[in-house]
C-alpha positions as CSV (number, residue, x, y, z in Angstrom):
1,X,173.0,6.0,90.2
2,X,176.0,6.0,87.7
3,X,178.2,7.7,90.6
4,X,178.1,4.2,92.4
5,X,179.4,1.9,89.4
6,X,180.5,-1.7,90.9
7,X,184.4,-2.4,91.2
8,X,183.8,-5.1,88.8
9,X,182.1,-3.5,86.1
10,X,183.5,-3.5,82.4
11,X,183.5,-0.7,80.1
12,X,180.5,-2.7,78.2
13,X,178.5,-2.0,81.7
14,X,179.0,1.7,81.6
15,X,176.8,2.3,78.4
16,X,173.6,2.5,80.6
17,X,174.0,6.0,79.6
18,X,173.6,5.8,75.8
19,X,170.0,7.5,76.0
20,X,171.4,10.3,77.5
21,X,174.3,11.0,74.9
22,X,172.1,11.1,72.2
23,X,173.5,8.2,70.5
24,X,170.0,6.4,70.1
25,X,167.4,9.0,68.7
26,X,164.3,9.9,69.9
27,X,162.4,8.1,66.5
28,X,163.9,4.7,68.5
29,X,162.2,4.7,71.6
30,X,158.9,7.0,70.4
31,X,155.8,4.7,70.7
32,X,152.6,5.3,69.3
33,X,150.6,3.6,72.0
34,X,151.4,2.0,75.6
35,X,151.6,-1.9,74.0
36,X,153.4,-0.3,70.8
37,X,156.9,-1.5,69.3
38,X,160.1,0.2,68.9
39,X,163.7,-0.2,67.8
40,X,164.7,-0.2,71.4
41,X,161.8,-2.9,72.0
42,X,162.6,-4.9,69.0
43,X,166.5,-5.2,69.5
44,X,166.0,-5.8,73.4
45,X,163.6,-8.9,71.9
46,X,166.1,-10.5,69.6
47,X,167.8,-14.0,70.7
48,X,171.5,-12.7,70.4
49,X,174.5,-13.0,72.1
50,X,175.8,-9.4,70.6
51,X,175.7,-6.4,72.9
52,X,172.1,-5.0,72.4
53,X,173.3,-1.4,73.5
54,X,176.1,-1.6,70.8
55,X,173.7,-2.4,68.3
56,X,171.3,0.2,69.1
57,X,174.2,2.5,69.1
58,X,175.3,1.2,65.4
59,X,171.6,1.8,64.0
60,X,171.7,5.3,65.6
61,X,174.4,6.2,63.8
62,X,172.7,5.2,60.8
63,X,169.5,7.0,61.6
64,X,171.4,10.2,62.4
65,X,172.5,10.8,58.6
66,X,171.0,13.4,56.8
67,X,169.5,11.3,54.5
68,X,167.7,8.7,57.0
69,X,163.6,8.9,56.1
70,X,161.0,7.3,57.9
71,X,160.7,4.8,55.1
72,X,164.2,3.6,56.6
73,X,163.3,3.5,60.1
74,X,160.5,1.2,59.0
75,X,162.9,-1.0,56.8
76,X,164.9,-1.4,60.1
77,X,162.2,-2.1,62.0
78,X,161.2,-5.1,59.3
79,X,164.8,-6.2,59.5
80,X,164.9,-6.5,63.2
81,X,161.3,-8.1,63.0
82,X,163.1,-10.7,60.5
83,X,165.8,-11.2,63.0
84,X,163.7,-12.1,66.1
85,X,161.9,-14.8,63.7
86,X,164.9,-16.5,63.0
87,X,165.6,-19.8,65.3
88,X,169.6,-20.0,64.6
89,X,171.0,-17.6,67.2
90,X,174.6,-18.2,65.5
91,X,173.5,-17.1,62.2
92,X,171.6,-14.1,64.1
93,X,174.8,-13.2,65.7
94,X,177.0,-13.6,62.2
95,X,174.4,-11.1,60.5
96,X,174.2,-8.9,63.0
97,X,178.0,-8.7,63.7
98,X,178.6,-8.5,59.7
99,X,176.0,-6.3,58.6
100,X,174.6,-4.1,61.4
101,X,177.7,-3.3,63.7
């Protein structure tokens, strides 16, 4: 478990507890059915070199704002769908770094 962190682990490797620290909201992991998708599955499917944990944490910060709505969540999912469909990894990485982190 987390008590057995490898000696060569970096700070980025220690983000495994992001869900436990409430930085990723429950709405990001909730599924309507076993084959469904959510924010977490959409982020993990992205073809990017950007840290997916950092992306989830950044999106989580937005979702935890008081005025965040179900419509905002749908918009976030749509943006992730659009990124997934793009072929140019460099542009995907750049877009994520400039607009989502």
